[in-house]
C-alpha positions as CSV (number, residue, x, y, z in Angstrom):
1,X,116.6,88.9,109.4
2,X,113.0,87.9,108.8
3,X,111.5,89.5,105.7
4,X,108.4,91.7,105.8
5,X,105.4,89.9,104.3
6,X,102.9,92.3,102.5
7,X,99.5,91.1,101.4
8,X,98.3,92.9,98.3
9,X,94.5,92.7,97.7
10,X,92.4,94.4,95.1
11,X,90.5,94.5,91.8
12,X,90.3,91.3,89.8
13,X,89.2,93.4,86.9
14,X,91.7,96.2,87.0
15,X,91.8,99.2,84.7
16,X,95.2,99.8,82.9
17,X,95.9,102.7,85.3
18,X,95.2,100.5,88.4
19,X,97.2,97.6,87.0
20,X,100.1,100.0,86.3
21,X,100.0,101.2,90.0
22,X,99.9,97.6,91.2
23,X,102.8,96.6,89.0
24,X,104.9,99.6,90.4
25,X,103.8,98.6,93.9
26,X,105.1,95.1,93.3
27,X,108.4,96.3,92.0
28,X,108.9,98.7,94.9
29,X,108.1,96.0,97.4
30,X,110.5,93.6,95.8
31,X,113.2,96.3,95.9
32,X,112.6,96.5,99.7
33,X,113.0,92.7,100.0
34,X,109.4,92.3,101.0
35,X,107.6,89.0,100.2
36,X,104.3,89.7,98.5
37,X,101.3,87.5,99.1
38,X,98.2,87.9,96.9
39,X,95.2,85.9,95.6
40,X,97.2,84.8,92.6
41,X,94.8,85.4,89.8
42,X,94.1,88.2,87.4
43,X,93.9,92.0,87.7
44,X,95.7,93.6,90.5
45,X,97.0,90.2,91.6
46,X,98.7,89.5,88.2
47,X,100.0,93.0,88.0
48,X,101.6,93.0,91.4
49,X,103.2,89.6,90.7
50,X,104.6,91.0,87.4
51,X,106.1,94.0,89.3
52,X,107.6,91.7,92.0
53,X,109.2,89.6,89.2
54,X,110.7,92.7,87.5
55,X,112.0,93.8,90.9
56,X,113.7,90.4,91.5
57,X,111.5,89.6,94.5
58,X,109.3,86.8,95.7
59,X,105.5,86.6,95.2
60,X,103.1,84.0,96.6
61,X,99.6,83.4,95.2
62,X,97.0,81.7,97.3
63,X,94.5,80.4,94.8
64,X,90.8,79.7,95.5
65,X,90.8,76.5,93.3
66,X,92.4,73.1,93.6
67,X,94.8,73.5,90.6
68,X,97.3,76.2,89.5
69,X,96.4,76.4,85.8
70,X,94.6,79.7,86.3
71,X,97.4,81.2,88.4
72,X,99.0,84.5,87.3
73,X,102.0,83.7,85.1
74,X,104.5,85.8,87.0
75,X,104.0,84.4,90.5
76,X,107.1,82.9,92.2
77,X,104.9,80.3,94.0
78,X,101.3,79.4,93.7
79,X,99.3,77.5,96.4
80,X,96.1,75.8,95.3
81,X,93.6,75.7,98.2
82,X,90.2,74.4,96.9
83,X,88.5,76.7,99.5
84,X,87.1,79.4,97.3
85,X,86.6,82.8,98.9
86,X,87.7,81.4,102.3
87,X,91.2,81.8,100.8
88,X,90.8,85.6,101.4
89,X,91.5,85.0,105.1
90,X,94.7,83.1,104.3
91,X,95.8,85.9,102.0
92,X,95.4,88.7,104.5
93,X,96.6,86.6,107.5
94,X,99.8,85.8,105.6
95,X,100.9,89.5,105.5
96,X,102.3,91.6,108.3
97,X,100.4,94.5,106.7
98,X,97.8,94.6,103.9
99,X,97.7,97.0,100.9
100,X,94.4,97.3,99.0
101,X,94.6,98.5,95.4
102,X,91.2,99.3,94.0
103,X,88.7,96.5,94.4
104,X,85.1,95.7,94.8
105,X,83.1,93.6,97.4
106,X,85.7,90.9,97.7
107,X,88.4,93.5,98.6
108,X,86.1,95.1,101.1
109,X,85.5,91.8,102.8
110,X,89.3,91.3,102.9
111,X,89.8,94.8,104.5
112,X,87.2,93.8,107.2
113,X,88.9,90.5,107.8
114,X,92.3,92.2,108.0
115,X,91.2,94.6,110.6
116,X,89.4,91.9,112.6
117,X,92.6,90.0,113.0
118,X,94.6,93.1,113.8
119,X,96.4,93.7,110.5
120,X,97.0,97.3,109.4
121,X,95.5,98.2,106.1
122,X,96.8,100.7,103.5
123,X,94.3,101.9,100.9
124,X,95.6,102.9,97.4
125,X,92.8,104.0,95.1
126,X,90.5,101.7,97.1
127,X,87.5,102.0,99.3
128,X,86.8,105.2,101.1
129,X,86.1,104.4,104.8
130,X,84.7,106.6,107.5
131,X,83.6,105.4,110.9
132,X,80.4,106.7,112.4
133,X,82.4,108.5,115.1
134,X,86.1,109.2,115.7
135,X,89.0,107.9,113.6
136,X,89.2,104.7,111.6
137,X,91.8,102.7,113.6
138,X,94.4,100.8,111.7
139,X,93.5,102.1,108.2
140,X,95.8,104.5,106.3
141,X,95.4,106.1,102.8
142,X,98.3,106.3,100.4
143,X,98.3,108.6,97.4
144,X,100.9,106.6,95.4
145,X,102.6,103.2,95.3
146,X,105.7,104.8,96.8
147,X,103.8,106.1,99.7
148,X,102.0,102.8,100.2
149,X,105.4,101.0,100.4
150,X,106.8,103.6,102.8
151,X,103.7,103.1,105.1
152,X,103.8,99.3,104.8
153,X,107.5,99.0,105.7
154,X,107.0,101.4,108.6
155,X,103.8,99.7,109.9
156,X,104.8,96.1,109.5
């Protein structure tokens, strides 16, 4: 059986509360045997990798630089790319579904990229999005890490 890949994006400067949610998210995803892909650095990325490690799972960090010395310590695998922000597309394209945890402009760009290539997005304490008319296709809101994991496994 092919595992579900979940891309987790979000704040590189995460508050303790947001980091705690990201860590719980990582642990829950690992317990569901999901492979977690992230940007591989600090904040939400480091916290989700820590949670995945505690849950006995696999996390992959796709790094913006050419070496792995700044990679989050708890990643299972790190992939240096030397492509800067262009790595955001690789992060979101690697997941069957994307979960955004908090975040600023970089996260918003990843949400847009995810939708432009047809990936479903789940928002957890992230951007509030409303279309000019109708419903926002392909974007769901989760109120907790548990709900985000339930949505991700159902939508993937």
